[in-house]
C-alpha positions in Angstrom: -20.3 9.1 -8.3 -19.1 12.7 -8.8 -20.0 15.8 -6.8 -19.2 19.4 -7.5 -18.8 22.2 -5.0 -18.1 25.8 -5.1 -15.5 26.8 -2.5 -15.1 30.0 -0.7 -12.5 31.2 -3.3 -15.3 30.8 -6.0 -13.4 27.9 -7.5 -15.4 24.9 -8.6 -14.1 21.6 -7.3 -15.2 18.2 -8.4 -14.8 15.1 -6.1 -14.6 12.0 -8.2 -13.8 8.3 -7.5 -10.2 7.5 -8.4 -8.9 4.5 -10.3 -5.7 2.9 -11.5 -5.1 5.7 -14.0 -4.7 8.1 -11.0 -1.8 6.3 -9.5 0.9 8.7 -11.0 -0.8 11.8 -9.7 -1.5 10.1 -6.3 2.2 9.3 -6.1 3.2 12.9 -7.0 0.9 14.5 -4.5 2.0 12.0 -1.8 5.7 12.8 -2.3 5.1 16.6 -2.1 2.7 16.4 0.8 4.7 13.9 2.9 7.9 16.0 2.6 6.0 19.2 3.6 4.0 17.6 6.4 6.6 15.3 7.9 10.0 16.8 6.9 10.5 18.2 10.4 8.8 15.4 12.3 10.4 12.2 11.0 13.7 11.4 9.2 14.1 11.5 5.4 14.7 7.8 5.5 11.4 7.2 7.3 9.6 9.3 4.8 11.1 7.4 1.9 10.3 4.1 3.6 6.6 5.0 4.1 6.3 6.4 0.5 7.7 3.2 -0.9 5.5 1.0 1.5 2.2 2.9 0.9 2.6 4.6 -2.5 4.5 2.3 -4.8 2.5 1.3 -7.9 2.1 -2.2 -6.5 0.9 -1.0 -3.1 -1.6 1.4 -4.6 -3.0 -1.2 -7.0 -3.4 -3.6 -4.0 -5.2 -0.9 -2.0 -7.6 -0.1 -4.9 -8.4 -3.8 -5.7 -7.6 -6.3 -3.0 -7.8 -4.0 0.1 -11.0 -2.3 -1.1 -9.8 1.2 -0.4 -11.9 3.8 -2.2 -9.9 6.7 -3.5 -11.5 10.1 -4.0 -9.8 12.7 -6.2 -10.3 16.5 -5.7 -10.1 18.1 -9.2 -10.4 21.6 -10.4 -12.5 22.6 -13.4 -9.3 22.7 -15.5 -8.6 19.0 -14.7 -5.8 19.7 -12.1 -6.0 17.2 -9.3 -5.2 19.0 -6.1 -5.6 16.2 -3.6 -6.9 12.8 -2.7 -8.4 10.8 0.1 -8.9 7.1 0.6 -11.2 5.2 2.9 -12.9 1.9 3.5 -15.0 -0.1 5.9 -13.2 -2.0 8.6 -14.9 -5.4 8.3 -14.9 -7.2 11.6 -13.6 -4.2 13.6 -17.1 -2.9 14.4 -18.1 -6.1 16.2 -15.5 -5.5 18.8 -15.9 -1.8 18.9 -19.5 -1.3 19.9 -20.6 0.3 16.6 -22.5 -1.4 13.8 -20.2 -0.3 11.0 -16.8 1.3 11.3 -15.0 3.1 8.4 -11.4 4.3 8.3 -9.9 7.3 6.5 -6.6 5.9 5.3 -5.2 8.9 3.5 -6.0 12.6 2.9 -3.3 14.7 1.2 -3.3 17.9 -0.8 -0.7 19.7 -2.8 1.1 21.7 0.0 0.8 25.1 -1.7 -3.0 24.7 -1.9 -3.8 24.1 1.7 -6.3 26.5 3.3 -8.5 26.8 0.3 -11.2 24.4 1.5 -10.1 21.4 -0.6 -9.3 19.2 2.5 -12.7 20.0 4.0 -14.4 19.2 0.7 -12.6 15.8 0.6 -13.3 14.9 4.2 -17.0 15.9 3.8 -17.2 13.7 0.7 -15.7 10.8 2.6 -18.1 11.4 5.5 -21.1 11.6 3.2 -20.2 8.3 1.4 -19.6 6.5 4.7 -23.0 7.7 6.1 -24.7 6.6 2.8 -23.2 3.2 3.2 -24.5 2.9 6.8 -21.3 3.4 8.8 -21.7 4.7 12.3 -18.2 6.0 12.8 -15.2 7.2 10.8 -11.7 6.8 12.4 -8.2 7.7 11.3 -4.6 7.6 12.4 -2.4 10.7 12.3 1.1 11.4 13.5 0.9 13.1 16.9 3.2 15.9 15.6 1.3 16.5 12.4 -0.5 19.9 12.2 -3.3 18.0 10.5 -4.4 17.0 14.0 -6.0 20.5 14.5 -7.6 20.2 11.0 -9.3 16.9 12.0 -10.4 18.4 15.3 -12.1 21.2 13.5 -13.9 18.6 11.4 -15.4 17.1 14.5 -12.8 14.3 15.2 -11.5 13.7 18.7 -8.6 11.7 20.0 -9.6 8.2 21.1 -6.1 6.9 22.0 -2.4 7.0 21.2 -0.6 4.2 19.5 2.9 3.4 18.5 3.3 1.0 15.5 6.5 -0.5 14.1 6.3 -0.2 10.4 9.8 -1.4 9.5 13.2 -1.9 11.0 13.8 1.1 13.2 10.7 2.9 12.0 7.9 3.5 14.5 4.8 5.6 13.9 3.6 7.7 16.8 0.0 8.3 16.0 -3.3 9.4 17.5 -6.3 7.3 16.6 -9.1 9.8 16.1 -12.8 9.2 15.6 -16.0 11.0 14.5 -19.4 9.5 15.1 -21.5 9.5 11.9 -24.8 8.9 13.6 -26.4 9.1 17.1 -25.5 5.5 17.7 -21.8 6.3 16.9 -21.8 9.2 19.3 -22.6 7.1 22.3 -19.8 4.6 21.7 -17.2 6.9 20.3 -14.7 6.6 23.2 -15.1 2.8 23.5 -14.9 1.9 19.9 -11.1 1.4 19.2 -9.2 -0.2 22.1 
C-alpha cells in the first residue's frame, strides 16, 4: 500500500511499505538520527550498543520477518528516503490492557536536517491510519524521557501513561516514557489503564 501526500512545503511525499532492500537506508538514517537525538542524552557507547542491537542487518531482518514489524518509508518524488517508521500489533498485550487490539510504534526516525518539514507527522499519520484499518484500539510507544520527540508525540495526541527503566545490556538502562494514543472511542476510555 502506498500513499502520497503534499506537505506544507509543496513537496510530494510517498509513504510506502519497506522491505529487506531498505535495510541499508534504514541503517544510515538510524545512525544519523540517533547521534543527533541522543548525543547529549546518553553516552556514545550506549548509542553504538543500541544501533548494533536494533539496527544490525540480522536484527532488522528478524524484525521484518520473525517479529512482524511493518516498516514504512517516507520517500520524496526524486526517490530520496527521508525517514522511516516501524510498528506492529502487540499480540496478547491487549487482553491484559483493557483494549481489544493494541499496536506499538517501535521506531520513527528522520534525517536530522529534514525535521520540521512535516515528514514525521506524515509517517505517524500513516501508522495511525494503518493501525485503525486493522482494528487496533490504541497505539503506544516508548521514548527516552530526555528526547525532544516527547513534545512531538504530545502534539500528535499521545500522552504519558507511565515511566519505565529497562536494562538493555550490561550498564545500559533506557529511561523511557510509555506513551499512548487511543485510536477509537473504546481506546479513549481505557487509555490510562492499558499498559501497567
